[in-house]
C-alpha positions in Angstrom: 15.3 34.2 -39.4 18.4 35.7 -38.0 20.5 34.1 -35.2 18.9 36.3 -32.6 15.3 35.2 -33.4 16.0 31.6 -34.1 13.9 29.2 -32.1 15.9 26.7 -29.9 15.9 23.2 -31.1 13.7 20.8 -29.1 15.8 18.0 -27.7 14.2 14.9 -26.4 16.2 12.9 -23.9 15.3 9.3 -23.5 15.5 8.0 -19.9 18.3 5.5 -19.3 16.2 3.8 -16.7 12.7 4.3 -15.5 13.9 4.6 -11.9 11.2 6.9 -10.7 8.2 5.0 -12.0 7.6 3.6 -8.5 6.9 7.1 -7.3 4.2 7.7 -9.9 2.7 4.2 -9.2 2.8 4.9 -5.5 1.2 8.3 -5.7 -1.6 7.1 -8.0 -2.5 4.0 -6.1 -2.3 5.7 -2.7 -4.7 8.4 -4.0 -7.1 5.7 -5.3 -6.8 3.9 -1.9 -7.5 7.0 0.1 -10.5 7.9 -2.0 -12.0 4.4 -1.7 -11.1 4.3 2.0 -13.1 7.5 2.5 -16.2 6.6 0.6 -16.5 2.8 1.3 -19.5 2.0 3.4 -19.2 0.0 6.6 -20.9 -3.4 6.1 -21.5 -5.3 9.3 -18.7 -3.4 11.0 -16.2 -4.3 8.4 -14.7 -2.2 5.6 -11.7 -3.2 3.5 -8.8 -0.9 4.2 -8.1 0.2 0.6 -5.1 2.2 1.5 -3.3 -0.8 2.9 -4.4 -2.9 -0.1 -3.0 -0.2 -2.5 0.4 0.2 -0.8 0.7 -3.6 -0.6 0.1 -3.8 -4.4 2.7 -1.0 -4.9 5.3 -2.8 -2.8 4.6 -6.0 -4.6 5.0 -4.2 -8.0 8.0 -2.1 -7.3 10.0 -4.1 -4.6 11.2 -0.8 -3.1 14.1 -0.5 -0.5 13.0 -0.9 3.0 13.3 2.8 3.7 11.2 3.6 0.7 8.5 1.1 1.9 8.6 2.7 5.3 8.1 6.1 3.7 5.2 4.8 1.7 3.6 3.5 4.9 4.2 6.7 6.8 2.7 8.9 4.0 -0.3 6.5 3.7 -0.9 6.9 7.5 -0.4 10.7 7.3 -3.0 11.0 4.5 -5.5 8.9 6.5 -5.4 11.1 9.6 -7.8 13.7 8.3 -10.4 11.2 7.0 -10.1 8.6 9.8 -13.3 7.6 11.5 -11.4 6.1 14.5 -11.1 7.4 18.1 -7.3 8.0 17.6 -6.5 8.9 14.0 -2.8 9.5 14.7 -2.4 5.7 15.2 -2.4 5.4 11.4 1.1 6.9 11.3 2.5 4.0 13.3 0.3 1.2 12.0 0.7 1.9 8.3 4.4 2.4 8.8 4.5 -1.1 10.4 2.2 -2.6 7.7 4.3 -1.3 4.8 7.5 -2.4 6.4 6.3 -5.9 7.0 4.9 -6.1 3.4 8.3 -5.0 2.1 10.2 -7.6 4.2 7.8 -10.3 3.1 8.2 -9.4 -0.6 12.0 -9.3 -0.4 12.0 -12.7 1.5 9.7 -14.3 -1.1 11.8 -13.0 -4.0 15.0 -14.3 -2.2 13.3 -17.7 -1.8 12.5 -17.8 -5.5 8.8 -17.0 -5.1 9.0 -13.7 -6.9 6.5 -14.8 -9.6 4.3 -16.8 -7.2 0.7 -15.8 -7.9 -0.3 -15.9 -4.2 2.4 -13.5 -3.2 0.1 -10.4 -3.3 -2.6 -12.3 -1.3 -0.2 -13.3 1.4 1.6 -10.0 1.7 -1.7 -8.0 1.5 -3.2 -10.1 4.3 -0.2 -10.0 6.6 0.4 -6.2 6.0 -3.2 -5.6 6.9 -3.1 -7.8 10.0 0.1 -6.1 11.1 -1.2 -2.6 10.5 -4.6 -3.4 12.0 -3.1 -5.3 14.9 -0.8 -2.3 15.8 -3.6 0.2 15.3 -6.1 -1.7 17.5 -3.4 -2.3 20.1 -2.7 1.4 20.3 -6.4 2.1 20.5 -6.7 -0.5 23.3 -4.1 1.3 25.4 -5.5 4.8 24.6 -9.0 3.9 25.5 -8.0 1.7 28.5 -9.8 -1.4 27.1 -9.3 -4.8 28.6 -7.3 -7.4 26.8 -10.4 -9.5 26.1 -11.9 -6.6 24.2 -8.9 -6.4 22.0 -8.4 -10.2 21.6 -12.1 -11.2 21.0 -13.6 -7.9 19.7 -11.0 -6.1 17.7 -8.6 -8.7 16.5 -11.2 -10.9 14.7 -12.3 -7.8 12.7 -8.7 -7.1 11.8 -8.4 -10.7 10.5 -11.6 -10.4 8.4 -10.3 -7.1 6.9 -7.0 -8.8 6.3 -8.7 -11.5 4.3 -10.7 -8.9 2.3 -7.5 -6.9 1.6 -5.6 -10.1 0.7 -8.3 -10.9 -1.9 -8.3 -7.3 -3.2 -4.5 -7.5 -3.6 -4.7 -10.9 -5.3 -7.4 -9.8 -7.8 -6.1 -6.3 -8.6 -2.4 -7.1 -8.7 -2.3 -8.5 -12.3 -4.5 -5.8 -13.9 -2.5 -3.0 -12.2 0.8 -4.7 -13.2 -0.4 -4.9 -16.8 -1.5 -1.2 -16.7 1.8 0.1 -15.4 4.2 -2.2 -17.2 2.5 -2.5 -20.6 5.5 -1.0 -22.4 8.0 -3.4 -20.8 5.7 -6.4 -21.7 5.5 -5.2 -25.3 9.3 -4.9 -25.6 9.9 -8.5 -24.4 
């Protein structure tokens, strides 16, 4: 071949740091959470909030900056608006923002306190992120619908706590397999 028709040489560039892996993990787990959230049946008035569970797992896995976690929560809330079965779907924007932010603060506090490898961290953060998100969401709903405080306190909040327990358990049981799935190369290199 002459110089003009010569094929360019393929150059492979190895990443210095896998700094955007968290974006791929977030997108995949949020997609899974949104699908499960949409198709999960209601059992006795309770359904796990898969989206919150998935972003709690993501935040536990990636330990993002607070602004990134807030963005994850906002995007999660935004994607739930079209599929929401609630009386006020836009409440997801605020509630998931709050849930992801609380989850991030808890993860950072636990890591700072030396509990970064604590096995119960995903359970605790998943539970509290869900209770925060659900508490904010139901409080917004209480004001929009003009419900009395007793309806929120004795009717809505107990359901939020039950969903929080379910989500905490989901986070606890899925965290290790998801971590192995996404970080298999790093584990092999150690």
